[in-house]
Each structure stands twice: as C-alpha cells, then as structure tokens.
C-alpha positions as CSV (number, residue, x, y, z in Angstrom):
1,X,-25.2,41.9,-5.9
2,X,-22.3,41.5,-8.2
3,X,-20.5,38.1,-7.9
4,X,-16.8,37.8,-8.7
5,X,-15.3,34.3,-8.6
6,X,-11.6,34.1,-8.3
7,X,-9.5,31.0,-8.9
8,X,-8.2,30.7,-5.4
9,X,-7.7,32.5,-2.1
10,X,-4.7,34.4,-3.3
11,X,-6.5,35.8,-6.4
12,X,-9.6,36.6,-4.3
13,X,-7.4,38.6,-1.9
14,X,-5.8,40.6,-4.8
15,X,-9.2,41.3,-6.4
16,X,-10.6,42.5,-3.1
17,X,-7.6,44.7,-2.4
18,X,-7.8,46.3,-5.8
19,X,-11.6,46.9,-5.2
20,X,-10.8,48.8,-2.0
21,X,-7.8,50.6,-3.4
22,X,-10.0,51.9,-6.2
23,X,-12.3,53.5,-3.5
24,X,-9.3,55.3,-2.0
25,X,-7.8,56.3,-5.3
26,X,-11.1,57.9,-6.3
27,X,-11.6,59.5,-2.8
28,X,-8.3,59.9,-0.9
29,X,-10.2,60.9,2.3
30,X,-12.4,57.9,2.2
31,X,-13.9,56.3,5.3
32,X,-13.2,52.6,5.2
33,X,-15.1,50.0,7.2
34,X,-12.7,47.2,8.1
35,X,-13.1,43.6,9.2
36,X,-10.9,41.1,11.0
37,X,-10.6,37.3,10.9
38,X,-8.6,34.9,8.8
39,X,-10.1,35.8,5.4
40,X,-8.9,39.4,5.0
41,X,-5.2,38.8,6.1
42,X,-3.9,38.3,2.5
43,X,-6.0,41.1,1.2
44,X,-4.4,43.4,3.8
45,X,-0.9,42.2,2.8
46,X,-1.8,43.1,-0.8
47,X,-2.9,46.6,0.3
48,X,0.4,47.0,2.3
49,X,2.3,46.0,-0.9
50,X,0.3,48.5,-3.0
51,X,0.9,51.2,-0.4
52,X,4.7,50.6,-0.4
53,X,4.8,50.7,-4.2
54,X,3.0,54.0,-4.3
55,X,-0.2,52.7,-5.8
56,X,-2.5,53.7,-3.0
57,X,-2.1,56.4,-0.3
58,X,-3.8,56.0,3.1
59,X,-2.6,59.3,4.6
60,X,-6.1,60.9,4.5
61,X,-8.1,57.8,5.1
62,X,-10.2,57.2,8.2
63,X,-11.0,53.6,9.2
64,X,-13.9,52.2,11.3
65,X,-13.8,48.6,12.4
66,X,-16.9,46.4,12.7
67,X,-16.4,44.9,16.1
68,X,-14.3,44.1,19.2
69,X,-14.4,41.5,21.9
70,X,-15.6,42.6,25.3
71,X,-13.0,42.2,28.0
72,X,-9.9,42.4,25.8
73,X,-7.6,45.4,25.9
74,X,-6.2,46.7,22.6
75,X,-2.8,45.3,23.6
76,X,-4.2,41.7,23.9
77,X,-2.9,39.7,21.0
78,X,-6.4,38.4,20.2
79,X,-8.1,41.8,20.3
80,X,-9.2,43.3,17.0
81,X,-7.3,46.5,17.6
82,X,-4.1,44.4,17.9
83,X,-5.1,42.5,14.8
84,X,-5.6,45.6,12.7
85,X,-2.3,47.2,14.0
86,X,-0.2,44.1,13.2
87,X,-1.9,43.1,9.9
88,X,-2.4,46.6,8.4
89,X,-2.0,49.8,10.3
90,X,1.6,49.4,11.4
91,X,2.7,48.9,7.8
92,X,0.9,51.6,5.8
93,X,0.9,55.4,6.0
94,X,-2.4,55.8,7.8
95,X,-2.9,58.2,10.7
96,X,-3.6,55.8,13.6
97,X,-5.5,58.5,15.4
98,X,-8.1,58.2,12.6
99,X,-8.4,54.4,13.0
100,X,-11.4,53.5,15.2
101,X,-12.2,50.1,16.9
102,X,-14.9,49.7,19.5
103,X,-13.5,49.8,23.1
104,X,-14.1,46.4,24.6
105,X,-13.1,47.7,28.0
106,X,-15.5,50.6,28.1
107,X,-17.1,51.0,31.6
108,X,-20.4,52.0,29.9
109,X,-20.8,49.8,26.9
110,X,-24.2,51.4,25.9
111,X,-22.5,54.8,25.9
112,X,-19.6,53.4,23.8
113,X,-22.0,52.0,21.3
114,X,-24.0,55.3,21.0
115,X,-20.8,57.3,20.5
116,X,-19.5,54.9,17.9
117,X,-22.6,55.4,15.8
118,X,-22.3,59.1,16.3
119,X,-18.7,59.1,15.2
120,X,-19.6,57.3,11.9
121,X,-22.4,59.7,11.3
122,X,-20.1,62.7,11.9
123,X,-17.7,61.3,9.4
124,X,-20.4,61.3,6.8
125,X,-20.9,57.5,6.8
126,X,-18.8,54.7,5.5
127,X,-17.7,54.8,1.9
128,X,-16.7,51.1,1.6
129,X,-17.4,48.4,4.1
130,X,-15.4,45.2,4.1
131,X,-17.2,42.1,5.4
132,X,-16.4,38.4,5.9
133,X,-19.2,35.9,6.6
134,X,-19.6,33.3,9.2
135,X,-20.8,29.8,8.5
136,X,-24.0,30.7,10.2
137,X,-24.4,33.9,8.2
138,X,-23.2,36.4,10.7
139,X,-21.6,39.6,9.5
140,X,-19.6,41.5,12.1
141,X,-21.0,39.8,15.2
142,X,-24.6,40.1,14.1
143,X,-25.6,36.6,14.9
144,X,-28.8,34.7,13.7
145,X,-31.7,35.8,15.9
146,X,-35.4,36.6,15.9
147,X,-34.5,40.3,15.7
148,X,-31.5,42.2,14.5
149,X,-30.1,45.4,15.9
150,X,-29.8,48.5,13.7
151,X,-27.1,50.3,15.7
152,X,-23.8,49.3,17.3
153,X,-24.6,47.1,20.3
154,X,-23.4,44.6,22.8
155,X,-24.0,41.0,21.7
156,X,-23.5,37.5,23.0
157,X,-21.7,35.1,20.7
158,X,-23.3,31.9,19.5
159,X,-21.6,28.6,20.4
160,X,-20.6,27.9,16.8
161,X,-19.0,31.3,16.5
162,X,-17.1,30.8,19.8
163,X,-15.9,27.4,18.5
164,X,-14.8,28.9,15.2
165,X,-12.8,31.6,17.0
166,X,-11.3,29.1,19.5
167,X,-8.4,28.3,17.0
168,X,-7.0,31.8,17.7
169,X,-6.8,31.2,21.5
170,X,-5.0,28.6,23.7
171,X,-8.4,27.1,24.6
172,X,-12.1,27.6,24.0
173,X,-12.4,28.8,27.6
174,X,-10.4,31.9,26.7
175,X,-12.6,33.0,23.9
176,X,-14.7,36.0,24.9
177,X,-18.5,35.3,24.9
178,X,-19.5,38.9,24.2
179,X,-18.6,41.6,21.7
180,X,-19.4,45.1,20.6
181,X,-20.5,45.1,17.0
182,X,-21.8,47.5,14.4
183,X,-25.4,46.7,13.7
184,X,-27.0,45.7,10.4
185,X,-28.4,49.2,10.1
186,X,-24.9,50.7,10.2
187,X,-23.5,48.2,7.8
188,X,-26.4,48.7,5.3
189,X,-25.7,52.5,5.3
190,X,-22.3,52.0,3.8
191,X,-22.2,53.4,0.2
192,X,-20.4,50.2,-1.0
193,X,-19.9,46.8,0.5
194,X,-17.3,44.2,-0.3
195,X,-17.9,40.7,1.1
196,X,-15.2,38.1,0.8
197,X,-15.2,34.4,1.4
198,X,-12.9,31.5,0.7
199,X,-13.0,27.7,0.9
200,X,-15.5,24.9,0.5
201,X,-16.7,25.4,4.1
202,X,-18.3,28.7,3.0
203,X,-20.1,27.3,0.0
204,X,-23.4,26.7,1.7
205,X,-23.7,30.1,3.3
206,X,-22.6,31.8,0.0
207,X,-25.5,30.0,-1.7
208,X,-27.9,31.2,1.0
209,X,-26.5,34.7,0.7
210,X,-27.0,34.9,-3.0
211,X,-30.1,32.7,-3.6
212,X,-31.8,32.3,-0.2
213,X,-34.6,34.1,1.4
214,X,-34.0,37.3,3.4
215,X,-34.2,36.3,7.0
216,X,-32.9,37.3,10.4
217,X,-31.7,33.7,10.8
218,X,-29.1,34.5,8.1
219,X,-28.1,38.1,8.9
220,X,-26.0,38.4,5.7
221,X,-29.1,37.9,3.6
222,X,-30.0,41.5,4.5
223,X,-27.3,42.5,2.0
224,X,-29.7,41.5,-0.8
225,X,-31.5,44.8,-0.2
226,X,-28.3,46.9,-0.7
227,X,-27.7,48.4,-4.1
228,X,-23.9,48.2,-4.2
229,X,-22.5,44.9,-3.0
230,X,-19.6,43.1,-4.5
231,X,-19.2,39.5,-3.4
232,X,-15.7,38.2,-4.1
233,X,-15.2,34.5,-3.5
234,X,-12.8,31.7,-4.7
235,X,-14.0,28.8,-6.7
236,X,-14.4,26.5,-3.7
237,X,-16.7,28.9,-1.9
238,X,-18.7,29.5,-5.1
239,X,-19.2,25.8,-6.0
240,X,-22.9,25.8,-5.3
241,X,-23.7,29.0,-7.2
242,X,-21.7,28.5,-10.5
C-alpha cells in the first residue's frame, strides 16, 4: 500500500481527484468504481472543476457504484443514485446510461446482485475503485463478520453504521437497515484502488488498515493483499501512523 498524507481534507480531496483523473487521462474509456458518503464530496467537486476546465473528459467513462440502500428509489434524496447525480453526474460530461448503481427496489435482490457482477465482468472489470472506510473497517457495506462475501450481495447494516448514517436522515428510524453492496471479491478485482479518509475519528481504523492483522473483523484489512492501493488521508487521520 502506498500512503499519501495530505495537510487537510481539502488537499486530500485534490490529491484523490488528480489520482482518479490520471486514470481517465491514461484510459479515456476507463471503468470507475465510485463511492458515496461525506468524504468524497470535495473530491467530486474537484473532478467537476477539472472537467469544466478541460483537464479530464468523462464522455467515454463507465461508472459502477459500490452500493445502494434497500427500499429507496433513485429519486429519494438519501439514495446513492441521487447522491451521485447531484454530487457528480449532473455536472460532468458523462453518459448517464453508462453510470450504474445497484437497484435497491429490485423485486429479486439475488438476481440483481448476480446481474451486477455480470455487468462488471462484461465491462472488463474496474480500472480504478474509490473507497471510503467506516470506523469499524467496513468498505462499501461489507461489515465486520465471521465471513465476508465475494460477490455483490444483500447485507444487514451494523448498528454503528446505521448510527453513523443517521445524520443524513431526519431520524435514525428512517435509516434503511439493509443494502446491496459489491463484495470484497469484486473490490479486490479492481486494477487500482484509492482509499480516502479524513479526520481524527478515522485515525484508529487507518492504523488497523495499514499495520493491523488481516481479519474479517476489519474488512478493509483485506486490501493489504492488493498490489495497487493508494491510501490518501489528511494529517488528522494519519496521526497514529506517521
């Protein structure tokens, strides 16, 4: 793993945006694995700026999102489809028919998961996967467990994940308790992985990611076995490893 320590959240976001822009500049038809949450928002703003200034062209890019809440339509303002549209897709020259997010309203979730993995395989795999990291070490919605799933699957969210996401809803009771998420096997197949984290609250899990044992109780620790991971964090998140 390559560790890059930025001064602050703003610099971290710019470095991560440049890292992903490099992928697209080198391969205009790249398949990008994208993530949601608070951490990548400024990175996406930077990519929008770079696109508007002509530094990066998304017209041939395909995107694959990590996950989606079960029970929310793409029009719900807390769905991950809505998040991607409002924070990135609506503002860049990407073909929205080539932007894929799991369908949280699918009648047959198992079929949806199987077809999602087939789509990724048919695209030739993911060239660059963006990840955040939860305080409990989850990536996507792959939560700590005795066993981890390889493929895209239905998962129940841990209580601390639900609590962490409650800030985006009117109350904790509104937070979905299940999600469709790409599995660790799918994530690990990406040719390149960029993981971003910011703030002192992520310092302990970043230490476990970089220096801890590989364990299903810290799903992100599996990334230690990948040969092309760039971890970009700010000084606060890196305080236990520098």
